[in-house]
C-alpha positions in Angstrom: 6.9 -26.2 15.8 6.1 -26.8 12.2 2.7 -28.2 11.3 2.3 -31.7 9.8 -0.3 -30.4 7.4 0.7 -30.7 3.8 -0.4 -27.6 1.7 -3.0 -28.1 -1.0 -2.2 -26.3 -4.3 -5.3 -25.7 -6.4 -4.6 -24.7 -10.1 -7.8 -22.6 -10.6 -10.5 -20.7 -8.9 -13.0 -23.5 -9.2 -10.7 -25.8 -7.3 -10.1 -23.1 -4.7 -13.9 -22.5 -4.3 -14.4 -26.3 -3.8 -11.8 -26.3 -0.9 -13.4 -23.2 0.7 -16.9 -24.9 0.6 -15.6 -27.8 2.7 -16.2 -28.2 6.4 -12.6 -27.7 7.6 -11.0 -24.2 8.3 -9.0 -22.9 5.4 -5.7 -21.1 5.8 -4.3 -19.2 2.8 -0.7 -18.7 2.0 0.8 -16.9 -1.1 4.3 -15.5 -0.7 4.5 -16.4 3.0 7.1 -13.7 3.8 5.4 -12.4 6.9 4.6 -15.9 8.2 8.1 -17.2 7.8 9.8 -14.4 9.8 7.2 -13.7 12.4 7.7 -16.7 14.6 4.0 -17.6 14.5 3.1 -21.2 14.7 1.7 -22.7 11.6 -1.9 -24.0 11.8 -2.2 -27.6 12.9 -5.9 -28.2 11.9 -7.8 -27.5 8.7 -6.4 -27.0 5.2 -3.4 -24.9 4.2 -4.1 -23.6 0.7 -1.1 -22.5 -1.4 -2.4 -19.8 -3.8 0.7 -19.5 -6.0 -0.5 -21.8 -8.8 -4.0 -20.1 -9.2 -3.5 -18.3 -12.5 -6.6 -16.2 -12.2 -5.1 -14.6 -9.1 -2.0 -13.3 -10.9 -1.6 -10.4 -13.3 -2.1 -6.6 -13.8 -4.7 -5.3 -16.2 -4.5 -1.6 -17.0 -6.5 -1.7 -20.2 -9.8 -0.5 -18.8 -10.8 2.6 -16.9 -10.0 0.8 -13.6 -6.7 -1.1 -12.9 -7.3 -4.6 -11.7 -4.5 -6.5 -9.9 -4.7 -10.2 -9.0 -4.2 -10.8 -5.3 -1.3 -13.2 -5.8 0.6 -10.8 -8.0 4.0 -10.2 -6.5 5.3 -6.9 -5.3 8.2 -7.3 -7.8 5.6 -7.4 -10.6 4.1 -4.2 -9.4 7.5 -2.5 -9.4 8.3 -3.7 -12.9 5.0 -3.0 -14.7 5.3 0.0 -17.1 1.5 0.4 -17.4 1.0 0.6 -13.7 3.9 3.1 -13.3 2.3 5.3 -16.0 -1.1 5.4 -14.3 -0.3 5.0 -10.6 3.4 5.8 -10.1 2.9 5.9 -6.3 2.1 2.2 -6.2 5.1 1.2 -8.4 7.3 3.4 -6.2 5.9 1.8 -3.0 6.5 -1.6 -4.4 10.1 -0.7 -5.3 10.8 0.2 -1.7 9.0 -2.8 0.0 11.6 -4.9 1.8 14.4 -6.6 -0.1 14.6 -8.0 -3.6 14.0 -11.5 -2.2 10.9 -10.3 -0.4 9.5 -8.4 -3.3 9.9 -11.6 -5.5 7.7 -13.6 -3.0 5.4 -11.1 -1.3 2.0 -10.4 -2.9 -0.4 -7.4 -2.9 -3.2 -9.5 -1.4 -0.9 -10.7 1.4 0.1 -7.1 2.1 -3.5 -6.1 2.5 -4.6 -9.2 4.4 -1.7 -9.0 6.9 -2.8 -5.5 7.9 0.5 -4.2 9.2 0.3 -0.5 10.2 3.7 0.0 8.5 2.8 -1.7 5.2 4.1 0.2 2.2 1.4 -0.6 -0.3 -1.6 0.2 2.0 -1.3 4.0 2.1 -1.3 4.1 -1.7 -4.3 1.8 -2.0 -6.2 3.9 0.6 -5.2 7.1 -1.2 -6.9 6.0 -4.4 -9.9 4.4 -2.7 -9.0 0.8 -3.7 -11.7 -1.9 -3.7 -11.3 -5.6 -3.1 -12.8 -8.4 -5.0 -13.4 -11.1 -2.4 -14.5 -14.8 -2.6 -16.5 -16.0 0.3 -16.9 -19.6 1.5 -19.1 -21.4 -1.0 -17.6 -19.5 -3.9 -19.8 -16.4 -3.6 -18.0 -13.4 -5.1 -18.4 -9.8 -3.8 -16.6 -6.5 -3.8 -15.9 -4.3 -0.7 -14.0 -1.2 0.2 -10.4 -1.7 1.3 -11.2 -0.4 4.8 -14.1 -2.9 5.2 -11.9 -6.1 4.8 -11.8 -8.3 7.8 -9.0 -10.9 7.4 -10.5 -13.5 9.8 -13.9 -13.9 8.2 -12.8 -16.7 6.0 -13.0 -14.7 2.8 -10.2 -14.6 0.2 -9.1 -11.4 -1.6 -9.0 -12.4 -5.3 -8.1 -8.9 -6.8 -7.4 -5.3 -5.9 -9.1 -2.7 -8.0 -7.9 0.9 -8.4 -10.8 3.1 -9.5 -9.9 5.0 -12.7 -11.6 8.2 -11.5 -9.2 8.4 -8.5 -6.0 8.0 -10.7 -4.9 11.7 -11.1 -2.1 12.6 -13.5 0.5 12.6 -10.8 1.1 10.4 -7.7 4.1 9.6 -5.5 5.3 7.6 -2.5 8.0 8.3 0.0 9.1 6.6 3.2 11.6 7.0 6.1 14.6 4.7 5.6 17.2 3.8 3.1 15.5 2.8 -0.1 17.7 -0.1 -1.1 17.9 -1.7 2.3 15.6 -4.1 4.1 13.6 -1.7 6.3 10.2 -1.7 7.8 8.6 1.8 7.4 8.6 3.9 10.5 6.8 6.5 8.4 5.5 6.6 4.9 3.4 8.9 2.8 1.5 8.8 -0.6 0.1 11.7 -2.6 -1.8 12.3 -5.7 -2.6 15.6 -7.5 -3.3 17.6 -10.6 -1.3 20.7 -11.6 -3.3 23.6 -13.2 -1.4 26.7 -14.2 1.6 25.4 -12.1 -0.6 25.2 -9.0 -1.5 22.2 -6.8 -5.0 21.1 -7.4 -7.0 18.2 -6.0 -4.1 17.3 -3.7 -4.6 14.2 -1.5 -2.1 12.9 1.0 -2.2 9.7 3.1 0.3 8.8 5.8 1.1 5.3 7.1 2.6 4.2 10.4 1.0 7.0 12.3 -1.7 4.6 13.6 -3.3 1.2 12.9 -4.8 2.5 9.7 -3.6 4.9 7.0 -4.4 8.5 7.9 -5.6 11.2 5.5 -3.7 14.5 6.1 -6.5 17.0 5.3 -4.8 20.0 6.8 -1.5 19.3 4.9 -3.5 19.1 1.7 -5.1 22.5 2.4 -1.7 24.0 3.0 -0.7 23.4 -0.6 -4.0 23.5 -2.4 -3.9 26.2 -5.0 -0.4 27.2 -4.2 2.7 27.2 -6.4 5.9 25.3 -5.7 8.0 27.8 -3.8 10.0 27.9 -0.5 7.2 29.8 1.4 4.6 27.3 0.4 6.8 24.4 1.4 7.7 25.9 4.8 4.0 26.3 5.6 3.4 22.7 4.4 6.1 21.4 6.7 4.7 23.2 9.7 1.3 21.8 9.1 2.7 18.3 8.7 4.1 18.6 12.3 0.7 19.6 13.6 -0.8 16.6 11.8 1.5 14.3 13.9 0.6 16.3 17.1 -3.1 15.5 16.5 -2.5 11.9 15.5 -0.2 10.5 18.2 -0.1 12.9 21.1 1.9 11.5 24.0 3.3 8.6 22.1 6.9 7.7 22.5 7.5 8.3 18.8 5.7 11.7 18.8 8.8 13.9 19.1 10.9 12.4 16.4 8.0 11.7 14.0 6.9 15.4 14.1 10.4 16.2 12.9 10.8 13.3 10.5 7.5 13.9 8.7 8.8 17.2 7.4 11.7 15.6 5.5 9.5 12.8 4.2 6.9 15.3 3.1 9.5 17.3 1.1 10.7 14.1 -0.5 7.1 13.2 -1.4 6.4 16.6 -3.0 9.7 16.4 -4.9 8.7 13.1 -6.4 5.2 14.3 -7.1 6.7 17.2 -9.1 9.3 15.1 -10.8 12.2 16.9 -9.1 15.1 16.0 -6.9 14.8 16.7 -3.2 18.1 18.5 -3.6 16.5 21.0 -6.1 17.1 24.6 -4.9 13.4 25.2 -4.1 13.6 22.4 -1.5 17.0 23.5 -0.1 15.7 27.0 0.4 12.6 25.8 2.2 14.7 24.2 5.0 
């Protein structure tokens, strides 16, 4: 049943802070894509706040050492932003594979974080680079917290997502299980970042999504390629370790058997993207 509450649409952060300082519960909505398809009842008490007109919550700033993204910035904007793609290709790639065109035009980065879905496409990339969240608390107090410390039901509002410049290595990539141009919810996704020194993997970091309630760092898979060159033997060892990462993460789960196989293909796709190659390149074909 739809609520009789009419949404309030503040035009700036000052108006938003005023609403948050009031006595009634505040419910935020930006793109609304998850709410509209989830079957959840809309709130019947408090204030529904539409964030789409708050200009301070929209935009991508890559001009400084860190990248700052307003929480109401759409996923389509992440996909299309050349500066973001140059400095964090993984996030632009994840955005390009997030739902359908219609969803990307409505969904926001702040909503993706606040919704907290285990299969969210943007979250593994944000976890990979150690993203921080700028949050406005009730009363207008502003603070900054780590991505993993955000609690969506505390009444705070994410105002921006910050990607620390020190974590943005020269190369990054994202890959997921599923057709890239179709409307699919990730059953498995992965993000990676690395440097290449004398054609060898250095500082490799890999995070997987949809293996648990939170993104999972794949330390053993990182170690399998660290310092190695891109060759079939290295890739075979990498794929074997990826399967053991699934064994450790979800033993006994119904999805265990197929995910330990599927992660090998997703992992090869990820490394191909990280290296700027096609997954059909001979080095990957020989590894299979």
